N, C-alpha and C positions, 0 to 999 in steps of 0.2 A: 422518532421511530424509522428503523433504517430504511435507506432508498430501494426499490426493487427494482429489477431490469428484465427483461423476457429476454428467455436464451430461448433457440432458434432446438435446444436438446434439451435442456430441463422444463422449460415454461418460467412463470414466470419464480424469482429466488430472488433474496437480496445480493447485493450490488457488492460489489468490490473491487476496486482500481489494484491494476497492477501494469506494471512498468514493460519498455518494450524487451530488454537484456532481460530477461525472467521466461517473457512469451516468445523467447526465441532461439532460447538458449537451454542446455541443459548444465547439471552439477556448477551453477554458482551459489556462492554464502549468497546472505539475505534477512532481510531484516523485515519484522511481519508489526504493522502500528494494527493495530484495535480500538475501537473503538466503546469507547462504554453504549450499554443498553439504552433502547430508546434513542439515539443520537440520530442527527441524520445526515453524518458523516460516509463516507466508507472505509473497508478493514481496507488496509494496504497489504502488498509488497513490495518491495524495492530492495533491490540488488548491492552492490559493498560501494559498486560507483554511483548508483545513485545518491545512496547516504552518504558517499564522501564527498557529494555538491550540494547536496542539502545543508552541512556543517561548512563546506564552503561560501557557500553563497546566504548564510546564518537563516535559513529559512526557504519558505516556497517561495522560488522567485521564475516568473517568467522564463529565464535561460534551465533552470531543472527540469521542467513543466516543458520543454523544448526537449532536454534532453533524455525526458523517462521517455518523455511518448506515450504518457498514462494511455489506458482503455478500459473499460468495462466488463465485466467477469461476472457469471452467475456466483453465488457461493459453492458452490460441486465442480465449474468449471477452473474458482479459481485454488480449489487442493489441489485439483489434479493438476495443475502446472507445478505445483508451489513444491507436491511432491518428488519430481527431478531432482532438486534444488537442497541444497543445504542453509537449513536452517542458523542461523545464527544471533538469530535475541526477539524476545521479543517486544515491546514497547506499548504506551496508550499515550492520549491526541494529554499535549501537556497541561495542566491546571490555569487556569484562563486564558485558556485560545478559545478565543470568538468560535460560538456555535457553528455559524458558514465559515470557516474556515476550512484547508485542506490541513485533513492530523501532519501534527510536528513531534518530532523525535523529542525524548528526556535526554537530555544532555551527560548521564554514567556509560559513555562507550561504548555502550552495547545495548542490544532491544531497542532500539531506535522509534 
């Protein structure tokens, strides 16, 4: 089951994770990482810079977590923030990823 968060505006809702660059900016390109139904992972929005670091680091490292400064948002707030940016692609958790791991991107060059 998707993890829930408590939003001061929207109440209890599905949690989504978003990088600081998307939270604080506008007009950035981003990738959306979706999770399968019933997953315990968070759907994630990451900007091009965080996506590039994900590939440079070859995965979800402490360096990427520090750079991205992930925060949890409710689904509605998540959609509002992403609406200020340009969707570059949509991906899913890579096959074989551990259920407790953070989302990872597919190595197709887009929608990671």
